Backbone bond lengths (Angstrom), bond angles and torsions (degrees), N, CA, C in turn:
res aa  C-N    CA-C-N  psi(-1)  N-CA   C-N-CA  omega(-1)  CA-C   N-CA-C  phi
1 X - - - 1.467 - - 1.529 109.38 -
2 X 1.327 115.69 128.08 1.450 120.91 177.38 1.520 108.22 -100.11
3 X 1.327 116.78 131.41 1.465 121.40 -175.02 1.522 110.65 -116.18
4 X 1.329 115.92 124.16 1.454 121.81 169.54 1.525 108.29 -95.95
5 X 1.320 116.19 121.44 1.461 120.80 175.87 1.527 108.07 -98.02
6 X 1.331 116.21 116.06 1.463 121.69 -178.29 1.526 110.05 -114.71
7 X 1.332 115.55 154.35 1.462 120.33 -172.29 1.523 112.73 -67.05
8 X 1.330 116.97 -43.80 1.461 120.16 -173.50 1.523 109.70 -150.94
9 X 1.336 115.08 -175.73 1.459 119.83 -176.40 1.530 111.80 -61.33
10 X 1.316 117.03 -40.93 1.460 119.82 -178.92 1.509 112.76 -61.38
11 X 1.318 116.86 -46.88 1.470 119.61 -179.37 1.526 110.79 -70.87
12 X 1.337 116.86 -33.46 1.464 120.26 174.89 1.527 110.53 -61.63
13 X 1.337 116.20 -43.28 1.463 121.26 -178.77 1.524 110.97 -63.90
14 X 1.333 116.68 -43.39 1.469 119.82 179.45 1.521 111.41 -64.11
15 X 1.317 116.96 -41.88 1.463 119.96 179.89 1.527 110.50 -64.16
16 X 1.315 117.11 -44.35 1.462 119.96 179.13 1.522 110.17 -62.04
17 X 1.331 116.97 -42.67 1.459 120.79 178.43 1.526 111.14 -61.91
18 X 1.316 116.99 -36.25 1.463 120.70 178.26 1.529 111.09 -63.99
19 X 1.338 116.60 -38.63 1.465 120.04 178.52 1.526 109.98 -64.15
20 X 1.330 116.28 -43.06 1.464 120.20 179.40 1.525 110.60 -67.75
21 X 1.332 116.71 -43.37 1.467 120.65 179.33 1.523 111.07 -60.59
22 X 1.312 116.84 -38.78 1.465 120.14 178.59 1.525 110.80 -61.92
23 X 1.334 116.43 -37.09 1.463 120.25 177.45 1.528 110.77 -66.22
24 X 1.338 116.85 -40.22 1.464 121.00 178.51 1.531 111.17 -63.05
25 X 1.321 116.09 -39.19 1.469 120.35 179.82 1.529 110.34 -72.31
26 X 1.321 116.61 -39.34 1.462 121.06 179.30 1.519 111.36 -65.28
27 X 1.336 115.45 -40.87 1.463 121.01 -175.39 1.521 108.74 -143.02
28 X 1.334 118.00 89.61 1.471 121.27 -175.84 1.523 114.34 -59.30
29 X 1.326 118.46 -21.73 1.458 121.65 178.96 1.522 111.61 -106.72
30 X 1.306 116.47 32.56 1.460 121.19 -176.94 1.536 111.76 -69.69
31 X 1.332 114.57 163.16 1.460 122.63 171.79 1.518 107.39 -99.85
32 X 1.327 116.28 117.09 1.463 121.29 178.41 1.520 110.46 -102.84
33 X 1.316 116.19 127.01 1.454 121.53 169.40 1.520 107.55 -91.02
34 X 1.323 116.98 124.76 1.462 120.80 -172.18 1.521 111.95 -116.10
35 X 1.324 114.23 156.44 1.455 121.74 -176.59 1.526 110.40 -126.53
36 X 1.315 115.09 159.69 1.456 121.08 176.68 1.527 109.21 -114.33
37 X 1.325 116.55 -170.16 1.456 120.55 -177.00 1.517 110.64 101.70
38 X 1.303 116.02 170.92 1.467 120.22 -174.75 1.528 112.65 -72.01
39 X 1.322 118.59 -29.42 1.461 120.11 -173.62 1.528 113.96 -64.28
40 X 1.350 120.61 -42.77 1.471 118.74 -177.70 1.523 114.85 -77.59
41 X 1.330 119.01 -6.53 1.466 120.74 -172.99 1.527 111.73 -56.81
42 X 1.316 117.50 -45.76 1.464 120.81 -179.08 1.509 112.32 -61.80
43 X 1.329 116.93 -39.61 1.466 120.13 177.62 1.521 110.52 -65.09
44 X 1.320 116.59 -41.06 1.465 119.79 178.61 1.527 110.89 -63.40
45 X 1.316 117.05 -37.21 1.471 119.95 177.68 1.522 111.16 -63.89
46 X 1.323 116.73 -41.40 1.468 120.23 177.02 1.527 110.58 -62.00
47 X 1.328 116.93 -45.21 1.458 120.86 -178.97 1.528 111.09 -62.86
48 X 1.329 116.70 -40.37 1.460 120.59 178.23 1.526 110.66 -62.76
49 X 1.318 116.17 -43.26 1.469 120.05 179.04 1.528 111.05 -62.28
50 X 1.324 117.16 -44.67 1.464 120.60 -178.19 1.525 111.16 -68.00
51 X 1.327 116.28 -33.21 1.460 119.62 177.30 1.529 110.16 -66.84
52 X 1.323 117.15 -42.84 1.461 120.66 179.14 1.523 111.66 -64.26
53 X 1.339 115.74 -29.27 1.467 120.23 178.14 1.533 111.89 -81.62
54 X 1.310 116.97 -4.67 1.458 120.81 -179.86 1.512 114.48 80.83
55 X 1.315 117.13 14.17 1.462 120.67 -177.88 1.528 112.19 -81.03
56 X 1.325 116.74 -29.74 1.459 122.45 178.74 1.523 108.32 -139.05
57 X 1.316 116.30 165.70 1.463 121.11 178.41 1.520 110.00 -143.39
58 X 1.328 115.11 144.26 1.465 122.51 176.49 1.530 111.63 -109.29
59 X 1.342 118.47 9.58 1.462 119.74 -167.60 1.523 113.50 -64.88
60 X 1.322 118.06 -23.89 1.465 120.40 179.32 1.533 112.49 -110.93
61 X 1.317 116.48 8.60 1.466 121.63 -177.47 1.526 110.36 -80.55
62 X 1.328 116.20 143.65 1.456 123.24 167.29 1.519 107.75 -107.46
63 X 1.331 117.29 135.35 1.458 119.54 -179.96 1.526 110.69 -123.34
64 X 1.318 114.70 144.45 1.463 122.07 174.22 1.524 107.51 -131.64
65 X 1.312 115.85 130.13 1.458 119.06 -178.76 1.523 111.77 -94.19
66 X 1.298 114.57 153.43 1.453 120.80 -175.94 1.516 113.66 -66.34
67 X 1.341 117.43 -39.19 1.457 117.58 -165.55 1.521 112.23 -162.01
68 X 1.324 114.62 171.29 1.456 122.02 175.74 1.527 108.20 -157.78
69 X 1.317 115.74 145.18 1.451 119.84 175.23 1.527 110.64 -66.13
70 X 1.305 117.36 136.78 1.461 121.93 173.69 1.532 108.51 -74.82
71 X 1.333 115.44 127.37 1.455 120.34 176.11 1.512 115.09 100.18
72 X 1.342 118.47 -6.26 1.458 120.57 179.07 1.530 109.95 -102.25
73 X 1.322 115.56 136.16 1.458 120.53 177.44 1.524 109.63 -77.14
74 X 1.332 118.12 160.09 1.469 120.05 177.10 1.520 113.09 -59.76
75 X 1.333 117.43 -24.69 1.460 121.41 -179.03 1.522 113.08 -85.77
76 X 1.312 118.24 -11.65 1.469 121.15 179.03 1.518 109.13 -64.92
77 X 1.321 116.20 134.21 1.467 118.17 -171.91 1.525 113.79 -71.13
78 X 1.343 117.84 -3.55 1.456 120.13 173.88 1.526 112.50 -113.23
79 X 1.327 116.49 5.29 1.464 118.13 175.01 1.521 108.87 -72.87
80 X 1.307 116.08 157.42 1.456 119.41 -178.75 1.528 111.82 -79.07
81 X 1.330 117.83 -24.42 1.463 118.90 170.44 1.526 109.90 -63.37
82 X 1.324 117.41 -44.94 1.468 121.27 178.60 1.523 110.06 -60.98
83 X 1.333 115.60 -43.58 1.474 120.92 179.13 1.528 110.28 -56.65
84 X 1.326 116.32 -47.28 1.466 119.38 -177.42 1.524 111.25 -65.96
85 X 1.323 116.86 -38.75 1.463 119.22 178.30 1.523 110.39 -62.19
86 X 1.326 116.45 -46.22 1.464 121.24 -174.56 1.522 112.70 -72.93
87 X 1.321 117.10 -32.89 1.462 120.18 -172.86 1.527 114.95 -100.10
88 X 1.345 117.07 -16.44 1.465 118.14 179.66 1.520 113.10 -144.74
89 X 1.318 118.45 -60.68 1.456 120.91 -167.45 1.525 113.46 -57.34
90 X 1.341 117.10 -39.15 1.469 120.02 -178.45 1.527 112.83 -71.81
91 X 1.325 117.12 -8.85 1.466 120.88 -172.52 1.526 113.26 -115.90
92 X 1.334 116.55 1.78 1.458 120.56 178.31 1.526 108.39 -129.75
93 X 1.322 116.34 175.69 1.459 120.95 -173.34 1.526 113.30 -94.55
94 X 1.324 117.60 27.48 1.464 120.75 178.01 1.528 109.18 -71.06
95 X 1.325 116.77 143.25 1.458 121.38 178.84 1.538 108.44 -78.62
96 X 1.322 118.97 129.95 1.473 120.82 -178.24 1.519 113.13 -53.95
97 X 1.335 116.80 -38.34 1.462 119.62 -178.23 1.527 112.62 -70.09
98 X 1.322 117.22 -10.97 1.462 121.52 179.07 1.521 112.91 -94.41
99 X 1.321 117.69 4.79 1.466 121.65 -179.78 1.521 109.50 -109.09
100 X 1.315 115.79 135.55 1.469 120.25 178.99 1.519 109.92 -130.94
101 X 1.324 114.59 132.70 1.457 123.62 173.76 1.524 106.04 -132.16
102 X 1.336 120.09 138.71 1.462 119.03 177.87 1.532 111.52 -53.74
103 X 1.326 115.95 146.32 1.459 121.90 -179.28 1.517 110.07 -86.42
104 X 1.324 116.11 105.71 1.457 120.70 -178.88 1.505 114.03 -70.39
105 X 1.336 117.90 -12.50 1.466 122.32 -179.89 1.527 112.38 -105.87
106 X 1.320 117.58 12.15 1.463 120.44 -178.23 1.520 110.58 -56.12
107 X 1.334 116.07 134.54 1.465 120.64 179.35 1.523 110.88 -62.80
108 X 1.327 115.96 -33.69 1.465 121.65 178.06 1.532 107.50 -122.73
109 X 1.328 117.68 90.82 1.477 120.12 -176.60 1.523 113.59 -58.16
110 X 1.326 117.35 -35.25 1.459 119.55 -179.37 1.525 110.70 -66.16
111 X 1.335 117.17 -39.61 1.453 120.52 177.70 1.525 110.70 -67.97
112 X 1.329 116.27 -38.55 1.462 120.22 175.98 1.526 110.63 -59.10
113 X 1.314 116.66 -42.79 1.469 120.59 178.37 1.522 110.97 -62.27
114 X 1.327 116.79 -44.05 1.467 120.74 -179.61 1.524 110.53 -63.41
115 X 1.334 116.83 -42.35 1.457 120.43 179.80 1.533 111.38 -67.50
116 X 1.324 116.10 -35.76 1.470 119.75 178.68 1.526 110.05 -65.14
117 X 1.319 116.33 -43.87 1.463 120.12 176.20 1.522 110.86 -58.90
118 X 1.333 116.04 -45.24 1.461 119.89 -178.03 1.524 111.11 -62.94
119 X 1.327 116.69 -39.14 1.460 120.27 179.56 1.528 110.85 -64.12
120 X 1.320 116.89 -47.72 1.471 120.08 -179.21 1.524 110.21 -63.06
121 X 1.310 115.95 -40.11 1.471 119.77 178.24 1.521 110.47 -63.02
122 X 1.346 117.41 -37.52 1.465 120.85 -179.70 1.524 111.62 -65.51
123 X 1.336 117.59 -24.00 1.459 122.05 178.56 1.522 112.31 -84.23
124 X 1.316 116.07 -9.30 1.462 119.52 -174.73 1.517 112.35 82.88
125 X 1.341 116.13 19.73 1.464 124.05 -179.39 1.531 111.31 68.61
126 X 1.324 115.83 174.86 1.460 120.81 -173.65 1.525 111.11 -74.50
127 X 1.320 114.70 142.03 1.461 119.41 169.97 1.529 110.19 -75.23
128 X 1.323 115.70 -35.66 1.465 121.37 176.64 1.517 107.74 -141.09
129 X 1.312 116.48 122.07 1.460 121.94 178.49 1.519 109.98 -108.31
130 X 1.329 116.69 117.24 1.454 122.38 176.29 1.520 109.43 -86.74
131 X 1.326 116.10 135.25 1.462 121.95 178.69 1.515 110.56 -131.73
132 X 1.317 116.42 137.37 1.447 121.34 160.56 1.521 107.25 -89.05
133 X 1.298 115.74 -178.28 1.463 120.10 -177.96 1.521 108.94 -138.89
134 X 1.332 116.48 120.46 1.456 119.96 178.77 1.518 111.55 -73.08
135 X 1.313 115.85 159.87 1.464 119.63 178.93 1.522 112.52 -60.71
136 X 1.326 116.33 -27.09 1.470 120.24 178.44 1.528 111.68 -94.89
137 X 1.333 116.19 11.22 1.461 120.15 177.85 1.508 114.52 87.30
138 X 1.343 117.46 9.02 1.466 117.04 -179.01 1.528 110.95 -73.71
139 X 1.318 115.48 150.45 1.464 123.40 173.99 1.524 106.61 -125.01
140 X 1.337 117.19 134.61 1.449 118.38 -163.68 1.514 105.92 59.31
141 X 1.316 116.33 -136.00 1.467 119.58 170.05 1.523 110.18 -112.26
142 X 1.336 116.93 29.71 1.458 120.49 172.65 1.522 107.71 -75.50
143 X 1.323 115.28 101.70 1.458 121.48 -173.92 1.531 111.40 -86.48
144 X 1.344 117.50 159.79 1.456 120.00 174.51 1.530 111.01 -56.00
145 X 1.319 116.14 139.53 1.460 120.68 -178.79 1.505 111.09 -167.13
146 X 1.315 115.11 -159.35 1.453 119.95 -176.18 1.507 114.51 -90.45
147 X 1.341 117.05 -11.15 1.461 120.06 -178.97 1.518 109.92 -156.79
148 X 1.321 115.98 159.59 1.458 121.27 171.31 1.525 108.43 -82.05
149 X 1.315 117.24 132.68 1.460 121.06 178.95 1.516 107.97 -102.85
150 X 1.306 116.40 122.29 1.460 122.30 -172.53 1.524 112.50 -75.94
151 X 1.329 117.53 -44.34 1.457 121.80 -170.52 1.527 111.62 -87.46
152 X 1.347 115.28 161.37 1.461 120.71 168.54 1.524 107.66 -59.24
153 X 1.322 116.67 136.08 1.458 119.65 -171.99 1.525 111.39 -154.59
154 X 1.319 115.47 166.31 1.456 122.09 172.75 1.517 107.52 -88.60
155 X 1.317 115.87 130.78 1.462 120.20 -175.37 1.519 110.06 -124.72
156 X 1.332 115.71 143.05 1.460 121.52 170.17 1.522 107.65 -83.72
157 X 1.319 116.79 123.10 1.462 120.20 -177.99 1.521 110.55 -74.32
158 X 1.330 115.67 141.20 1.454 120.00 177.77 1.522 110.20 -73.70
159 X 1.309 115.51 160.86 1.462 119.57 -179.58 1.522 111.22 -62.45
160 X 1.334 117.36 -34.75 1.463 119.47 -179.81 1.529 110.65 -66.12
161 X 1.331 117.37 -36.28 1.459 120.48 177.27 1.525 110.70 -70.58
162 X 1.312 116.71 -41.18 1.469 120.63 176.74 1.525 110.06 -60.34
163 X 1.331 116.01 -43.95 1.476 120.04 179.77 1.530 110.69 -64.01
164 X 1.338 116.45 -41.33 1.475 120.08 -179.08 1.522 111.55 -65.44
165 X 1.339 117.47 -32.91 1.454 121.14 -177.33 1.524 113.37 -90.62
166 X 1.322 116.76 -7.30 1.463 120.09 -176.41 1.527 112.24 -62.46
167 X 1.342 117.42 -26.08 1.461 119.99 -178.35 1.527 112.13 -64.77
168 X 1.337 116.74 -17.39 1.460 120.10 -179.56 1.525 112.64 -90.08
169 X 1.322 117.21 -7.93 1.458 122.05 -176.72 1.522 110.08 -116.20
170 X 1.328 116.00 164.78 1.467 120.58 179.92 1.522 110.93 -61.31
171 X 1.324 116.94 -35.09 1.463 121.27 176.88 1.512 108.46 -155.13
172 X 1.334 115.78 164.88 1.459 119.98 179.53 1.522 111.19 -62.01
173 X 1.322 117.30 -27.63 1.464 121.04 179.65 1.522 112.01 -66.15
174 X 1.324 116.75 -21.65 1.467 120.75 -178.23 1.524 112.87 -85.99
175 X 1.326 118.10 -11.29 1.466 120.80 -178.56 1.531 109.13 -72.15
176 X 1.333 118.13 126.43 1.468 119.63 176.41 1.523 110.95 -57.03
177 X 1.313 115.11 148.49 1.464 121.31 -179.15 1.519 112.90 -96.67
178 X 1.332 116.58 -7.26 1.462 120.26 179.54 1.522 110.17 -136.50
179 X 1.319 115.19 160.03 1.461 121.05 177.21 1.516 108.85 -148.84
180 X 1.334 115.19 159.39 1.452 121.82 169.19 1.521 106.50 -98.65
181 X 1.314 117.06 128.53 1.464 119.49 -176.45 1.518 112.45 -137.22
182 X 1.315 114.65 142.01 1.457 121.08 170.98 1.530 108.21 -59.35
183 X 1.313 117.25 135.74 1.455 120.82 178.93 1.515 112.68 -80.15
184 X 1.304 115.95 171.63 1.463 119.94 -177.57 1.529 111.73 -67.25
185 X 1.332 116.84 -21.86 1.462 118.70 178.42 1.517 111.95 -63.88
186 X 1.346 116.62 -46.13 1.471 120.71 178.03 1.524 110.80 -65.40
187 X 1.317 116.10 -40.69 1.465 120.09 -179.71 1.522 110.38 -62.70
188 X 1.310 116.06 -46.82 1.461 120.11 -177.41 1.530 112.29 -71.26
189 X 1.339 117.40 -19.24 1.467 120.56 178.81 1.516 112.52 -79.75
190 X 1.335 117.95 -10.59 1.465 120.57 178.02 1.527 109.94 -63.29
191 X 1.325 115.61 145.43 1.467 119.32 179.43 1.523 111.42 -63.30
192 X 1.335 115.97 -39.97 1.456 121.24 179.47 1.516 108.96 -140.46
193 X 1.318 116.99 146.42 1.461 122.22 179.62 1.519 108.95 -122.02
194 X 1.324 115.74 131.17 1.461 122.48 177.23 1.518 108.45 -115.39
195 X 1.323 117.14 118.27 1.462 123.17 179.93 1.516 108.91 -107.72
196 X 1.325 116.66 132.13 1.463 121.07 177.02 1.527 109.04 -117.95
197 X 1.326 115.54 139.58 1.467 120.28 -179.99 1.523 108.91 -149.05
198 X 1.322 115.25 140.79 1.464 120.34 -177.95 1.510 110.01 -146.94
199 X 1.327 115.97 137.58 1.456 120.90 173.27 1.513 113.98 100.23
200 X 1.330 115.01 150.78 1.463 121.00 -178.00 1.524 112.35 -63.91
201 X 1.342 117.59 -25.89 1.458 119.77 -179.52 1.526 112.48 -70.93
202 X 1.327 117.72 -9.53 1.469 121.32 175.75 1.527 112.49 -101.71
203 X 1.339 117.31 0.57 1.467 120.29 -173.89 1.528 112.42 -62.63
204 X 1.324 117.69 -42.15 1.462 120.06 179.13 1.526 110.74 -64.09
205 X 1.331 116.00 -44.20 1.464 120.07 -179.33 1.522 110.86 -62.59
206 X 1.328 116.80 -43.75 1.466 119.99 179.15 1.526 110.36 -61.13
207 X 1.317 116.70 -45.78 1.470 119.93 179.45 1.529 110.99 -59.60
208 X 1.346 116.58 -45.72 1.462 119.86 -177.80 1.526 112.25 -66.86
209 X 1.317 116.82 -35.13 1.464 120.28 178.75 1.522 110.89 -68.53
210 X 1.316 116.95 -38.92 1.465 120.78 -175.97 1.527 112.24 -84.50
211 X 1.326 116.53 -41.44 1.471 120.13 -169.89 1.523 115.05 -117.59
212 X 1.309 117.19 -11.98 1.455 119.66 -176.41 1.517 112.67 -79.31
213 X 1.327 116.32 174.00 1.465 119.18 175.86 1.522 110.92 -66.74
214 X 1.305 116.13 151.19 1.467 120.66 176.00 1.520 107.66 -79.12
215 X 1.316 115.52 106.73 1.458 119.93 -173.54 1.521 109.62 -153.54
216 X 1.331 118.12 146.73 1.468 120.99 179.68 1.519 113.59 -65.72
217 X 1.326 117.34 -11.28 1.465 119.62 174.02 1.523 111.18 -68.21
218 X 1.334 116.98 -18.43 1.472 123.62 171.46 1.523 106.08 -133.94
219 X 1.340 117.71 87.27 1.466 120.63 -172.75 1.519 114.58 -52.02
220 X 1.343 118.13 -37.12 1.450 120.58 -178.70 1.518 114.22 -65.25
221 X 1.327 117.12 -15.91 1.466 120.05 -179.13 1.522 111.99 -64.06
222 X 1.333 117.38 -21.80 1.469 119.81 179.64 1.525 111.37 -63.89
223 X 1.325 116.96 -18.99 1.467 120.09 179.05 1.522 112.28 -64.13
224 X 1.322 117.19 -17.66 1.472 119.99 175.28 1.530 111.29 -60.21
225 X 1.335 116.74 -21.88 1.462 121.20 -178.24 1.525 112.63 -91.77
226 X 1.324 117.52 -5.75 1.463 120.15 -179.74 1.525 109.59 -82.98
227 X 1.315 116.43 144.46 1.465 120.36 -173.75 1.519 113.98 -80.47
228 X 1.351 118.59 -15.10 1.470 120.05 -175.87 1.523 109.93 -147.17
229 X 1.315 115.87 87.77 1.468 122.61 178.91 1.521 108.83 -119.38
230 X 1.325 115.97 132.06 1.458 122.51 173.92 1.522 107.74 -115.35
231 X 1.308 116.80 123.67 1.463 122.60 175.51 1.519 108.29 -106.16
232 X 1.330 116.00 122.76 1.461 121.36 175.52 1.525 106.64 -115.25
233 X 1.321 116.60 118.33 1.460 120.34 -174.47 1.519 110.02 -145.92
234 X 1.321 115.33 155.50 1.463 118.88 176.63 1.524 110.17 -87.43
235 X 1.325 115.20 173.16 1.459 120.39 -174.30 1.521 112.15 -60.48
236 X 1.325 116.86 -36.96 1.463 119.56 -178.96 1.523 110.91 -64.63
237 X 1.333 117.06 -44.10 1.460 120.15 -179.72 1.521 112.38 -67.65
238 X 1.335 116.59 -25.96 1.465 121.50 -179.55 1.525 113.11 -93.42
239 X 1.327 117.30 4.82 1.469 120.74 -170.86 1.525 112.97 -61.58
240 X 1.328 118.70 -36.50 1.466 120.24 179.35 1.517 111.42 -70.62
241 X 1.321 117.75 -35.93 1.464 120.71 174.74 1.531 110.49 -65.24
242 X 1.333 115.69 -42.76 1.458 119.40 179.37 1.512 111.18 -63.08
243 X 1.335 116.51 -43.32 1.471 120.68 -179.45 1.520 111.51 -64.41
244 X 1.341 115.92 -29.98 1.450 119.85 179.86 1.526 112.58 -83.17
245 X 1.330 116.82 -2.37 1.444 120.90 177.29 1.521 114.63 81.88
246 X 1.342 116.69 17.59 1.456 119.99 177.81 1.523 109.11 -70.23
247 X 1.305 117.34 129.69 1.457 121.41 -179.32 1.525 109.62 -71.56
248 X 1.330 115.77 128.06 1.467 121.18 -178.67 1.520 109.11 -119.75
């Protein structure tokens, strides 16, 4: 795992965007695995700016998103499809038909998960998979549990995840209790994985992912087994690693 230590959220966002931009330049028709949440927003803003300046292009890119809330329509302002439209897709030259997000309104969620897996497999998996990191170590919506789940699946969100996401909804009661999420098998099949983390509230998760035991109690710890992981984090998120004397 290669770690970029950045001073703050802004510099972390620029560095992460540079990693993604390099992939676009290396392979203009790459498959990008994308993530939602507050952490990637700054990187998406950088990418949008560079695209408008003509420095990069998404016109031949295929994108697959990690997850979607079960029960939310694409037009719901807290759905992850809406998030991607507002924070990236509407601001770059990606073709709408080349973007995929799980369907949170699928009549048969299990079939939707199976079809999503089949689609990603047909692409040869992501060339670069972007990940945020939950406070409990979740990646996508793969929550802590008794085992790693390989396939895309419907997951019951933990209370800590519901609490963390409540700030985006009118009340905690409005936060969906389930989501469709890419499994760790698809994530680990990506050629390269880019993890972004910011803030002191992610310090424990970052430490456990990098230095903790590989265990489903911290889903992100499985990334220790991936051959090409880049972690871009600010000083606050890396504070536990620094305190432990880990060389960065």
